[in-house]
C-alpha positions as CSV (number, residue, x, y, z in Angstrom):
1,X,82.9,89.0,95.2
2,X,79.9,90.2,97.2
3,X,82.2,90.6,100.2
4,X,84.5,92.8,98.2
5,X,81.6,94.9,96.9
6,X,80.3,95.4,100.4
7,X,83.5,96.2,102.2
8,X,85.5,98.0,99.5
9,X,82.6,99.3,97.4
10,X,84.0,97.7,94.3
11,X,81.8,97.1,91.3
12,X,81.9,93.7,89.5
13,X,83.8,95.3,86.6
14,X,86.4,96.4,89.1
15,X,87.1,92.8,89.9
16,X,86.7,91.3,86.4
17,X,90.4,91.3,85.5
18,X,91.7,90.0,88.8
19,X,93.1,86.5,88.9
20,X,91.3,84.1,91.2
21,X,94.2,84.0,93.7
22,X,94.2,87.8,94.0
23,X,90.4,87.8,94.5
24,X,90.8,85.3,97.3
25,X,93.5,87.5,98.9
26,X,91.2,90.5,98.7
27,X,88.3,88.5,100.1
28,X,90.4,87.6,103.1
29,X,91.3,91.2,103.6
30,X,87.6,92.1,103.4
31,X,86.7,89.5,106.0
32,X,89.3,90.8,108.4
33,X,88.2,94.4,107.9
34,X,84.5,93.6,108.3
35,X,84.7,91.2,111.2
36,X,88.1,91.3,112.8
37,X,88.9,88.8,115.5
38,X,91.6,88.6,118.1
39,X,93.3,85.9,116.0
40,X,93.7,88.1,112.9
41,X,97.0,89.7,113.9
């Protein structure tokens, strides 16, 4: 959740209602946005 807060500026209450699977999808999107690599196409 810290990744999402850092990259997307979301507060904990913004993420509270999201199911775990969706949080993991958003976390991956945050990782790609923060530190893209040439393998993230």
